[in-house]
Each structure stands twice: as structure tokens, then as C-alpha cells.
Steps between C-alpha positions, in 0.01 A plus 500: 500500500687370806813299443463124529737351757711193434291292734198539269651284228273203591748222420229236548297655217807506273569131573135408429501687167828332407351156582198571278723608212709185532198267477531273197128436453160639581442219748820585686397864519154414639660264755738775617218754520276264700785436742551873546126565542485233772796661675348850482162373622663331800692818583185712487305252716779438748486613859809712472426853387685593184703818484444756226795379290371140491146610413637715221713216365215247500252746351754570224525129429120472477496793262766336281306172498186688396687670217606155378131423447409309814200581722569644844227455762678608818745761622269796442470581870878496543531744210243730662697483825809622314314825425521597866879468502709813531772357274474611139604168344241303698222747432597504131473120467163506679362759259646313203334174605165675552518681167555171316301240693219659699178555308242764577258246651747378761392498864832667581416815306389681817827421677694608192306825480574573865872444443491728195317770695764484772778540245324790326457671836860435605636790290802276432553561126643152440208322667248736335653417162468125560136538608410714197669255264302214653169687460582574136614145424189341648273778370185323612166664567544425871830686498333795326220507758751498785759750374355710216415775747834483681747510211398845364573647844849353493549627146422865576641514856772761533737278699487196268836411348540512123549124462178435693312758291606315187381168640174655627420655161559175312315297765198731474516471120489120528200509735320748276548277196362194679223663709432856378175521696683454831754780458334810645545838335550776756716788614813304417430519126581870485815446705625204297504718188768715662731201513573588136706785648692272737877537490549121490444382142423147616201634693395706197519194272289284733251785560465561125403137442238524777359837388478387137284202596284702739458784249364266236207421728464834681640762261348799680658418836849492353469782247758706691759235416523633142686819587726318747576226245583760234726683746684183601530387136641840405768474768600152380502583129702820540748353749844378407572132546734588788222671697313175562796269535325233705211489254687548172499190282764501227499882471117516499369679812228303685350324192254288700364798689476702177294225335271474803443876510418507129249218554343686789450803274321275249221457754398864445428738211752774420548737800271803497749726676706668221814501717479126576412422140792706374739325739373158389545597136857605579563162663368311200701717261813440709443122486458519121813716474704256708398222264684688224821531701784253441496213751716538810567129509509221245351251742151370428382588852550869424296493181228287662455741792510805273248354257268385781460860613466620139223254408308577820528872421366431150212305654417805714516727194262268316272479805469879525464538121500879539844624398546481120867586525574221748295248302689576179835488683404167655407370157833611353690340789315173447570529128873490575451177693331337199844439348682426825709182510330390823192293416318582824526873432361459150212300643421759771527786252252338263262425787512858635457649153180298459357701790644828371325441168165544675579861599391771261815694591749226413321295234665686214843470667452124529412477131842641403657171612290285267794393282705397804210293633441336161870417483480346849211288382714363218836458674440433871606154614297506823135410434375702800660816358348431159163463667544838669591649163170369361321653799664838439417499129141427595505782756650764269272418207266769367354595162828645376702179537240224520570348159877494561466341844244242385725407206801455734295288738382280215858457381613408850206263543643258243805435722357589844523263794197276522429615856413855393348446156139513612563822691658660192205384287257666740700823501521513122125440478430778753730752331373418152142553614564809709709696252358381169416790270472277196297193591643305209833524684332361811358200309838435334676518837270251671515254211879535497493436873306177448742395224811559711377377839165335449544266796527801732203695364234460766129498429470857630722624212312344212165571663597866510601525134164347404312749718680791340448373145129450567466846655675682213342482157801656328734215585274198442577452132873542554494253789315240291748541212803486731396188692404328172852563369658391830305174499654404167833428670571124512536504879261724695477527873168391640432846644523639147244240386268616780534866402464413132196281557326766706577796271425318175178367649393857571658698214603245236239651271704823483776325304288240318486719185865427426536171309809423706289499818168366376264336750607148405869587526442655845317188615759257359780703656343483847398137467855402402604602852208321668664162564808662656308694765387427853137435589417862606642636172310241295183604681567862406561400136168313491335825614685677217367244250138561601569873468624432145167332424335835567767715332558278194193293403689373194726277715221381729507149351875466547471600863208267561705212359774576752249522788335179382824299489552220751800679644262771621168328571675208674779699660622363830484847651143573602539876450610466136237237431223717645611805303518303174154348552332827598673713235414247231137495610491879515638536149251243368167614644546874557388747238733768369339764720529286812863421420573868449342582836663220698841540338510876474823690544628539855397834652771736626639409836424737790776746578708348777854533620744259345547179697856460369631744762360290780639187337842668494477580871411141579781362286780725621755357736655681797626847439427514129352785302371807677128507443473818302140432417425590861743785562584645162322825425508428129302719266371243255190336359411137496426297190132588493559870506402579857745691714677289759445604859805661652419395853730283705257213485471490123514125470491387857167327458486347156221309342552168330484508125139539392553239232561249773124512565413439138703207373422226749655196338441298813130579499214432265568592136463864413443659171723803524858394446689667779814405690474229765481593866828567672616202695677730738176670595558823675821683451658666804352423837143463381398258767124533515214641299317757707219536254152444636372405159733210437686314768714234335551174690848411614690290252673203661857581588471854371520783745544787259250405235272797547425828336653807651270718707471859399586657833613854553843535648540599862747753626869418516521290810829637624336836557239365739534428870585143578191439707265614227278220374434564131136550405417288801122496490456489124750219444396312810126491430561405138618156614228425756292310244779371279832324545693595188609835363751781502546636851731790426666665204718801439770594249750256650314206646189293450374268774253228406320248720361153450360331809296202608334420832352184650344497845750670735801465264605705204784556260582826324734541204640853477656598167745790495561635150785737418355736238832672435810394314719535810558239768335532840768433760455396865136422418342417836125444537388460863155413633437692822229408752401696806526329838125428507507363147797271569295307754211458255679439172803282431688610188800316358679678215760351274796729419546641149813569300641838611575590138212553253619548144358766273173381347503187717251365749557314826251307709457477874282241674318586824342214696212616719331345802204668671529425872212718617284779364681825424415856399819646350694410188875435476724756330732411213811720519735496201845653500748499214764707331430630150763692308687592818182621672337320790132428446252415774127433479231330702165358394232313692489130419138403430479219755157559650278295726257409223779313314451216751129467415369160398161527325214308662186392316181524709130457445262789569381338822853437631606853411221675690533262793870588529419867438272503807764327713737789429255761628720645773549873424879459525495230235335716233652791312299699247610768258286716271708668234485675164597293195844592368468295180215420256251266667531198271356176639750271323800700619359500853465120491857462375630724779317309773637172367846658470466617860500132594147417607253276321226687313170344611226507238128519580558549873393860547129572442604804295673366185689830457690439825824303524564246776830328580641255753845374586743404774817688591768237572779579746741267676327546833133522405239517227267798471171465315390800298168597339453808283210677333535779243189702413535735201268800448526590133288815528704650781825348365578365846576169671429356842753238605434281806758255635457257787782292649573358842767769564427871495848599376475256208155635402637855508807418293315302233239775472772763449671293230186411307344848516794642305424272203164644393 
């Protein structure tokens, strides 16, 4: 950078800043600023031309005033003029002003771009650096359009100086992150990889950042970077600290570059070339060996740099998951950190070991540290470290240590922080169910769980224990006996009353032979808790009482007296009153056979995956437990005896508890006493029901109150090209006749839609659900429209939080205005970082022309009169096609209505035909539309005829509707 001469001190600026600092009040400051603004304005408008120094000084003052929080509405042109100066200090201030104050919509952008182009072409490294910094700082789409093709040429040019190469690489990285579609891939991509061999480590560091980002989206194009990265890493790792003096940080050679190279290697599987693979293994072993060496400095910077490289190397070892020796060594190294005096190291070690526990090679090695982890759980002062210890115990659990780990978690639960109690409860419930060999132990564990932390036992937990008890005959008697004994405690948690009421209502007869648990004693015990319970629990107990009428006829009179009491028949709560009235009437008029039929024992629940796992994912905060239910290749059986799938997506799409469908306490009374429906509804990111048989209406204020769709997972998105639109046709056409549903789902992410349209306006709610236990970082959804589409469709998107926690869901609102008819659909591009890996996917947004339909009712005469008016051949489009789905008249009607048009009855002379009419509303015009669908059941074919006043609209609507039948 050129030296700044004494004359560039800008004394006037220093005096102005001093005056502002000396102001005693806000009013005095504003007065001084207004005075200065008036002075600057007069200087800029004066007849006398200002020299470069004066322009620079006044532009600096404007910049300072802006940074104080005041609006600046002039001076932009003077700043642009400074860009043409040949003095560094003047050009620098001009670029600084533009980077801070000029927005991408400014009319000056063309002048600015011209000045930047001149500087880039000047081959002056100082001016080129300023121009590249300005492009990166602004980073707008306009900047990308203007310079995305130019910067790669500068980057790979042989005569470009090292400092400019660094700036060019980082500038291109910035443009790629903001507008990836505008950065062209070409010949330069193969040449930029060779920058990893550059002698200047600053260039290598900048190039590694760029290549890592590009490789995540286009792995094949940058595959050759693996061998070069391994080679460069090997040279750094094996070098002495004196070899890389300029890049050695506290005796650690090039730590930042080492970390970046290790992250680049995590974009690819282990190298196939044995020589490269062997060299990489040597590097990783050397890093692990260096971790064992005594520190060369006692300063914290040395240990931080050394450990940064070590943890990134361990991440690479875990990512490859192919070298048993390295995995075990990594585990042992992390085990040493578990007792380190530095809290952050203990935290990171526990977090990394959670991931290691999922590998079949290192799982046993992780288990050897169980006592250390249990001790950390008991003695750690930092709650976040204790939480990681719980996560690791959960991760390392298997059949051999399940009872020990569950017992330790239960012990810790009594003193655990309130913020993590529910998560621990869910984990204990999952482990007890998954690894139970003796189901009596499972029942004891869950009841103990309710006793210790009843307030944190969610409905999913006690629903699940009831399902398992009902599905297993061998545990029903023990469960009835155990809950009966537990209910005898003076103070019982309400969840225990629910479980007791349900189980005794179903299986109380199994223990009724014992005089200590006779029918009357069971009833009196439950009824003694009745007045202490909430309304939903009382409703469940009333269902239990009517069950007792069937199970124990000898106490029928006692129960009828309770149902007949004023406190029940005249209850202020309508649900309890209705149950009491109907149950009393049922017990009075029904014969024994009818009672036995109506109140028969609950049938076994269908085999479904446990909903507790999904509840755990939803509950977990940022960076908590590694979701081993998705990645752990555990060889175990579930509670009902069926082998658990070992696939990656074992619990990615979970089904709400089946009992939630059976115990509707908010609905009409039911005769089978089952748990009430979950107030939380769906469990992870279950935004919409995609079932054709039952589409639940939206509950007010509830966006995630839907059952999870059973969708197959797509491929891992990071392995697909960025411009690939996932399952474009299938997903797109699914939404033509509906507005709500799941648009996309894979192992990581679920995208749900809820939209509404009125005339030419619409609003779409997009729900992004993180199905993993790991945060999504830099989460950036972007709606992309082609040039043609931008003129026809106005889309305004609200930004979303760039961080999506594990198991969490975020919402994005898109406001839509249809300006004129359009043929294409916008693309939703989503980019985020998951576990150190960049993910990129694109899906078509189902915004189609028919969404702006308004149905129009017409008489038969009006319809055919309008039909004849649209008789021009260009106004009609007809399609004869084979039926793709069963030809059901009711479904066809529903689809035509869902398409947006009115379904006109008794208009067509042939009653088997379907006739519709509507108006497409756009901002500029309205387009009338008539349609006629003629099914031929014998030939299993349809003939669809559409007539509108515009040929392109007729064609588009015909294409969309034909795909629905």
C-alpha cells in the first residue's frame, strides 16, 4: 500500500470530529452536523471547481455523519468522481463511500462499474485491489452480472500479482455466495485448482476457501483438488515451524490453511489412489502424534491453534469413517481431553465423541470412557458440558450398558437443570424402549420417570408406554399391578393418574383376584385422585369408570352414583357433563352383551415407529445430541420385536403416536379409554397431511398441526448439480390442484407449503424443517425468476434466520402479484451448511397460472353463448389423453374445483361430462376461461377442451390440467 503523505491528514475532518465529540447534548450535535452539511452542500454546488483533496475531505465528513446515524442524500456523484483520481488516498475514500452508502439500485451504478472496469484493466495492483474490495463489499447481483466473468481471468492470469490473486479469489467467493447462478464455470476452474501449489501461502489460503465452496456444489469439476490438497497439507504438517516463518502462529505452521485444507477434503470421500490415500493417512497420523507432544509454548494461542488443526483432522477421520486405526486413535485422543482443565476442550471432546459413537469401528472404543462421562455428568459445573455428557451417554448406549446408563440418567434427572429435563426424559424413554429385554424393567423405568420428572413427561412418552403394554400380553398384568401400587402414594403426578386410569381400565381385571386390589379398591383409588386432576384427565377417568362397568358388574351401582352426582351431570365443563350423561345412559339401558361389545378391550396398535424420537428432535436446542437414530448402524430390535431398519433414514419421517387418534378428549365421548390427542400435533416438521383420504383443516394459529407424510427420501442434495430441480414434474404437478402439502423431503430437510390466492394476489408460507440434530448454518433460501417471469410475476420474499436449529422449523413468507399471464414457474434455491458440508438444492415453486383463477357461476345458456364467442381456432386447445389414475367422478370433481374453476352442474347435455368456468385475474387484464372434460370409461381416456381469449393461456391451462387425471 502506498505511503500516505503528511498533506493527507485532513485537518478539517479532525476538527469536525473533535467538535462532535465535544457536544454536550444531542441537540448540539445535530446543530453542528446541520451546519456542516450546509457548508458541504454549498461547496459542492459552488461555481469553483473543488480539487481532489477537498472532495476527499468533504466526502469523508459525509461518511462520518452517515456512520453517526444520519441520512445522507447528496455527495454520491463527488464520491464517484474520486474513483477517477490517480491518487491512492482519494480513490480509496471514493471506494469506501460507495461500499458503505451506494445501494445496488442507484442510478450511479453504471458509472461506478465503468470506474471499476478501468481500475481492473489498469494492471496497477493497488487500484485493482481497491476495485476488487469494492465489488466484494457491495456484493450485489448487479456487481456479479458485471464482473463475474472478468474476475476469474484476473485470478488465473500468469502476470497477476499475489496480493491481487488473493483479493480476486475472495471477491469471486463473495459473488458466488450471493449469486451462484451468475458465476460461470469454465476453463478457469481447472486452472484455479493449481493455485493450491502456489508458492505464496496467502494465495493458497484464499484459493482453498474458494475451491471448498465451489467443490460443494460442483464436486466433479474440482475432484483434482484432493491430491493437491493432500500434497500441500503434507508439506505443512511435516515442515518445521521455522520453514514457514511468515505463516507460523505460535509454533504452529499455517494453522488456518491446514484447517481449510482439511475442510476441503471433507467435501470428498476417501481418495481412491492408494498413494494419495496413504499420504493423507500419514498426515492425519502426524497430526495425532503432534497432539501427544509436549507444548512448545505455554501461551493459550499455541494450544488453540494446535487444537484447531487436531479437531478438524478428527472431523475428517470421522467423515471418511474408513480407517479403524485412525478412528480408535481419535477416540483415545478425545478421551484424554475429557479430563482436561479447559472447559471448552472437554465440551468439544464430548461433542466429537458423540459422532464417533455412530461408527462401527470406534463405538467400542467410545464405550471404554463411560465412567469418565458419568463422572462428568455428576461433577461438571458448566451446564452445557453436562448436556453434552448426556448426549454422549445416549450415543454410546447399547444392550450391554443400557440399564447402567438409564439408571445414571435417572439419578441425574433429579438434580438436572430445568432447561434440559424434558430432553433427558425423552432420551431415557427412547433408550428404555429400544434396549429393553425385560419389559417389566421398561414399565418400571417409565413409571420412575413420571415419579421423578412428571412435569417433563410429554404425552408422547406415556402414549408410548400404553401402546407397548397393550401390544404385549406378557406385561399387561405386571403393568396393572405396578401402576396400582404407584397410585397408592399420597402425591401422584397427573401423568401417572392418566397411565393408571388407562391401564386399569383395560387390564384391571388381571389383578382383581387379589383382595388388596379388588374392583372397588381400584375404583376408590382412582376416584380419590379425580378432584385433583385437570379436565382432560377427568374425562379419561370417566372413560375408565364406564370400562369398569363392563369389567366389574358388581360395582356398577357405585359408578352410576358417581356419574349421577350433580358434580358430574351439572358440571360447568361441557365435555365432562356430556361424558357423564352419555356414560350413565349407556350403563343404564345397554344389555350386558351390548356393553361388552361397545366397551371391549382396545385392540393392539398398528406397528409404527416411535414418535418419541421425533419429539426429541423437535425439543433439542442448538448443537445438542447427535441423532443416532438416523446415523447409528445399531443392531437391535424395537419393543415389539421387529428388527429396526439400519438405514440412514431410520426415523427421519416419524408417525404421530397412534393413540393420539383414539383418545380424543376434545371430541365427542368415546368408549375406549385411550390417551388424549397430543396438543403438539405433529412432531418434527410435519407441516401438512399429504393423505388423499383425510385432509385435516388448518387449526387457527397452528402451522405444524399436521400428520407427517410418508415420503421416500431423495438423494443427498450435496451430491447433485446445483441447477438440478428435484423431482420437478412430480412435485410440481402435485400442487396444481391443491395449495398445502410437503414440497420436498430428504434425510436432512423437509419443505412444506401453505398458500392462499385471491384474484391476482397470493401469499405463500414456506416451512423449512431441519430433520437432523445438527444446526443448519448460513441457511439461505432464494426465489429465482427468469427474465420473462420477472415481468409477469412480482415476488416479495421475507428473509429467514440464517441458523436453523436441529429439529426446528422456520417459516418464510412470499407475497405474490400476478402482473400478466406466465408460463414458467419460479425456482426455490436453498443453500446451507450442514456438519461442515455445503448443501445446495433447487425445487420448482408451484406458482402456476391457475392459482389466480376466480370461479364463475354460469347458466347453461350463458355458458354455450360464451363458448361460441370463443370459437377462434387459436382460442381453443384440445388434448386427448390416457387416464393416469382411476377414473372416479368425485375425485375428478374435486380436482376441477381445486384447479380453480367453478364446476357447473347440469350444463352439458351428457351428465358424465364435466364443465367449468372461471376468470384468470392479472394486474393488467382478466382472461375468461371455459373448460370441458369428457371421460370415456371404456377406453380409459379423457378429452379436455379449453377455450380462453389468449392462445398461450389456453395451452398452459390445458397442460396443467391434463397432468391431473
